[in-house]
Each structure stands twice: as C-alpha cells, then as structure tokens.
N, C-alpha and C positions, 0 to 999 in steps of 0.2 A: 563206327570203329570195328575193325576186325583184328583180332589177335592172331599172331603168328608165333611159332616156336623160335626163340633165339637160341637156346642151348638146352641140353640135358645134363643134368649134374648127378653125381653119384650119391649125394645126401643133401639134406635141406640146409645145412650150414653153408656148403658151397654155393648153393642157390640164393642164400640170404646175403652173402658177400657180394655176389654179382648184382643183386637187386639194389643193394646199397650203393654200389659204384654207378649204376644207372641213374639212380635218384640224385646223386651228386652232380650229374650232368643234365638234370631236368627231365629225365625220360621215365615215364611211369612204366612199371612192370608188375607182373603177377606170377606167383609161383603156384604151378598146378602139380598135383599128384605128390606132394611132398611125402616121401617115404611110404607111399601107398601102392606104387606101381612096380610090380615084379616082372621086369622085361629082361630077357636074356640072362636071368639068374642074378640080377643085381637090382636093389632099390634105386629108383630114379625120381628126380624132381625136374620139372620142366619150367623154364623161365620164359615167359611170354611177353611180348611187347606189341604195341599197335603197329600194324604193317607200314605205316608212314614214318615209323621211328626205326625201322629194322636196320637200315644202312648205317645210321649214326650209332645204333647200338653195337653193330658189328665191329665198328671201330674202337669201341671201348672194351669189348670182350672179343679179343681177336681169334680165340679158339672156336668161336661159333660159326 
C-alpha cells in the first residue's frame, strides 16, 4: 500500500469532512500534517489515500 496525496486542505476540519465523505464510499484515508505544516504562509493538512483508490477518490472530491 502506497499512500498518495489526494488534496491539501486549509484546516483540519475541511480534511475531516473529506475523510468522512471518502469513508462513506468505502475508501480509507489518512490526514497528515493537520495544522502543523506552514506552507506558503498557511496551515495545511493533507488527505492521503492508497494509490489504488486515487481515481475513485478524485470523483468524490472533485477539486483534488
């Protein structure tokens, strides 16, 4: 299992909403760097999925 980044969120709440939507569709996901990464002047959280689930996850989270 190799994890890949699906989307970067501006906060952990947004990441949690996306994680929940993915879980509803049976896709496991993980939130990395929740409000710990200061990239480009903004806190970010990354939602990661298994590379095998990436295409399905992109259909659920279209902005990814």
